[in-house]
C-alpha positions as CSV (number, residue, x, y, z in Angstrom):
1,X,-10.4,14.0,2.3
2,X,-12.7,11.5,0.6
3,X,-12.6,8.1,2.0
4,X,-10.8,6.8,-1.4
5,X,-8.2,10.0,-1.3
6,X,-4.7,8.7,0.1
7,X,-1.6,11.0,0.9
8,X,1.9,9.0,1.4
9,X,5.3,10.8,2.1
10,X,7.9,8.1,1.7
11,X,11.4,8.9,2.5
12,X,14.7,6.4,1.6
13,X,18.1,6.9,2.6
14,X,20.4,5.0,0.7
15,X,24.8,5.2,0.4
16,X,25.1,6.9,-3.0
17,X,25.2,9.7,-5.2
18,X,22.3,11.6,-6.6
19,X,23.1,10.8,-9.9
20,X,23.2,7.3,-9.5
21,X,19.9,7.7,-7.9
22,X,18.8,9.7,-10.6
23,X,19.8,7.5,-13.3
24,X,17.7,4.5,-11.5
25,X,14.4,6.0,-10.5
26,X,14.3,8.0,-13.3
27,X,14.4,5.3,-16.0
28,X,11.0,3.5,-15.5
29,X,11.5,0.8,-18.4
30,X,14.0,-0.8,-16.1
31,X,11.7,-0.9,-12.9
32,X,10.5,-4.3,-13.6
33,X,14.3,-5.4,-13.5
34,X,15.1,-3.9,-10.1
35,X,11.9,-3.4,-8.6
36,X,10.0,-6.5,-9.3
37,X,8.4,-6.9,-6.4
38,X,5.9,-3.9,-7.4
39,X,6.5,-3.3,-11.4
40,X,4.9,-6.6,-13.2
41,X,5.1,-4.4,-16.9
42,X,6.2,-1.2,-17.7
43,X,5.9,0.1,-21.5
44,X,6.6,3.9,-22.6
45,X,3.9,5.9,-24.8
46,X,5.3,8.6,-25.2
47,X,9.4,9.8,-25.1
48,X,8.9,13.4,-23.7
49,X,11.7,15.8,-24.3
50,X,15.3,15.7,-23.5
51,X,14.8,16.5,-20.0
52,X,12.1,13.5,-19.9
53,X,9.1,16.1,-19.5
54,X,6.3,15.0,-21.4
55,X,7.2,11.4,-21.1
56,X,4.0,9.2,-21.0
57,X,4.5,5.4,-19.1
58,X,1.8,2.7,-18.8
59,X,2.7,0.5,-15.7
60,X,1.2,-2.8,-14.4
61,X,1.8,-2.9,-11.0
62,X,1.0,-4.7,-7.6
63,X,1.9,-4.8,-3.6
64,X,1.7,-7.3,-0.7
65,X,-2.4,-7.4,-1.2
66,X,-3.3,-9.6,-4.5
67,X,-5.2,-7.0,-6.3
68,X,-3.4,-5.2,-9.7
69,X,-3.3,-1.9,-10.8
70,X,-3.3,-0.5,-14.4
71,X,-2.1,3.3,-14.7
72,X,-0.2,5.7,-16.6
73,X,2.0,8.7,-15.7
74,X,3.2,11.8,-17.4
75,X,6.3,13.5,-16.4
76,X,5.3,17.1,-16.0
77,X,8.5,18.7,-14.2
78,X,12.3,16.9,-13.7
79,X,15.4,18.5,-12.7
80,X,18.9,16.8,-11.3
81,X,17.3,16.5,-8.0
82,X,13.8,14.5,-9.1
83,X,11.1,14.9,-10.9
84,X,7.2,15.3,-10.9
85,X,4.7,12.8,-12.7
86,X,1.0,12.9,-13.2
87,X,-0.8,10.0,-12.5
88,X,-4.3,9.0,-13.8
89,X,-5.9,5.3,-14.4
90,X,-7.1,3.3,-11.7
91,X,-5.9,6.3,-9.5
92,X,-5.6,9.9,-10.4
93,X,-3.3,12.2,-8.8
94,X,0.4,13.4,-8.6
95,X,4.2,12.0,-7.3
96,X,6.9,14.2,-6.1
97,X,10.5,12.1,-6.4
98,X,13.0,14.6,-4.6
99,X,16.9,13.4,-4.4
100,X,19.7,15.5,-1.8
101,X,22.8,14.2,-1.0
102,X,23.9,14.4,2.6
103,X,27.6,13.6,2.7
104,X,28.1,10.0,1.0
105,X,24.3,9.4,1.6
106,X,21.2,10.2,-0.5
107,X,17.7,11.4,1.3
108,X,15.1,10.3,-1.3
109,X,11.5,11.7,-0.5
110,X,8.4,10.5,-2.6
111,X,5.4,12.7,-2.1
112,X,2.5,10.4,-3.5
113,X,-1.0,12.2,-3.5
114,X,-3.7,9.9,-5.3
115,X,-7.4,9.1,-5.3
116,X,-8.3,5.6,-5.5
117,X,-10.6,5.1,-8.6
118,X,-10.3,1.8,-9.1
119,X,-13.8,0.0,-7.9
120,X,-12.3,-2.2,-5.5
121,X,-10.5,0.3,-3.7
122,X,-12.7,3.2,-4.2
123,X,-15.8,1.1,-2.7
124,X,-13.7,-0.6,0.0
125,X,-11.9,2.1,1.3
126,X,-14.1,3.4,3.9
127,X,-13.7,0.1,5.3
128,X,-9.9,-1.0,4.4
129,X,-8.1,2.1,4.0
130,X,-5.9,1.1,6.6
131,X,-5.0,-2.0,5.1
132,X,-4.5,-0.3,1.3
133,X,-2.5,2.0,3.3
134,X,-0.1,-0.9,4.7
135,X,0.2,-2.1,1.0
136,X,1.7,0.7,-0.2
137,X,4.1,1.4,2.5
138,X,5.3,-2.8,2.1
139,X,5.6,-1.8,-1.8
140,X,8.0,1.4,-1.0
141,X,10.0,-1.0,1.8
142,X,10.7,-3.4,-1.1
143,X,11.5,-0.7,-3.3
144,X,14.1,0.9,-0.8
145,X,15.6,-2.9,-0.5
146,X,15.7,-3.0,-4.4
147,X,17.4,0.0,-4.9
148,X,20.0,-0.6,-2.5
149,X,20.8,-3.8,-4.0
150,X,20.7,-2.0,-7.6
151,X,23.5,0.4,-6.5
152,X,25.1,-2.3,-5.0
153,X,25.2,-4.0,-8.2
154,X,26.1,-1.4,-10.2
155,X,29.0,-0.9,-8.6
156,X,30.2,-4.4,-8.4
157,X,33.6,-4.6,-9.6
158,X,33.7,-8.0,-11.1
159,X,31.1,-10.5,-12.8
160,X,31.5,-12.4,-9.5
161,X,31.0,-9.7,-7.3
162,X,27.8,-8.9,-9.3
163,X,27.2,-12.5,-8.9
164,X,27.2,-12.7,-5.1
165,X,24.4,-9.8,-4.8
166,X,20.9,-11.3,-4.1
167,X,18.1,-10.7,-6.8
168,X,15.6,-8.1,-5.8
169,X,12.3,-9.4,-3.9
170,X,9.8,-10.7,-6.7
171,X,6.0,-10.6,-6.2
172,X,4.0,-11.9,-3.8
173,X,1.4,-14.5,-5.1
174,X,-2.2,-13.5,-6.3
175,X,-4.0,-15.3,-4.2
176,X,-7.0,-13.3,-2.7
177,X,-6.7,-14.5,0.8
178,X,-5.0,-11.9,2.7
179,X,-7.5,-9.5,1.3
180,X,-10.3,-11.3,2.0
181,X,-9.0,-12.0,5.9
182,X,-8.4,-8.2,5.7
183,X,-12.1,-7.3,4.9
184,X,-13.5,-9.7,7.1
185,X,-11.7,-8.9,10.2
186,X,-12.7,-5.2,9.0
187,X,-16.4,-5.9,8.8
188,X,-16.2,-7.7,12.4
189,X,-14.4,-4.8,13.7
190,X,-17.2,-2.4,12.4
191,X,-20.3,-4.7,13.7
192,X,-18.4,-4.6,17.3
193,X,-18.1,-0.9,17.1
194,X,-22.0,-0.5,15.9
195,X,-23.2,-3.0,19.1
196,X,-20.9,-1.0,21.5
197,X,-22.5,2.2,20.0
198,X,-26.2,1.0,20.2
199,X,-25.8,-1.0,23.7
200,X,-24.6,2.8,25.1
201,X,-27.7,4.7,23.4
């Protein structure tokens, strides 16, 4: 695996039905409303067929770290229990969402296999891959939290009950300090390891 290749498998478990989850996750235009910590802007470029296959979406996203990503995806497969997308732009690869009913719960799996092409990620992945990976895990944790809130909001019996549900977490500041701190820490660790190797020769 190249240093700028990433493979993440995320699992969520939420109370609800596959139909509810598929309706929420399968509507990318509303990502900015219920998952705003990650999805800053979403635009539809092509509608696809009646199942959404062929639908093309443009996205502007970020995680906890201050960099943003511009990318697109096309839905290549779609069933009542999930869908597959092909991504390109600041990274290329594929994502597979799978939904499985387990009593009153839904087990959700997202299999995300990509190559980071954005220069920042491509050139710094050899040093900062664990930090970039942690950024993805943070984003997905916010997604699970936000999905639970969205399910509760949709089930609220009255407007008053809906108003009592907290807003989903918003995006983090765009200050570059966390990324710079991570880069410095990685360089220090690399330097210390190199010194240890040289001294042992």
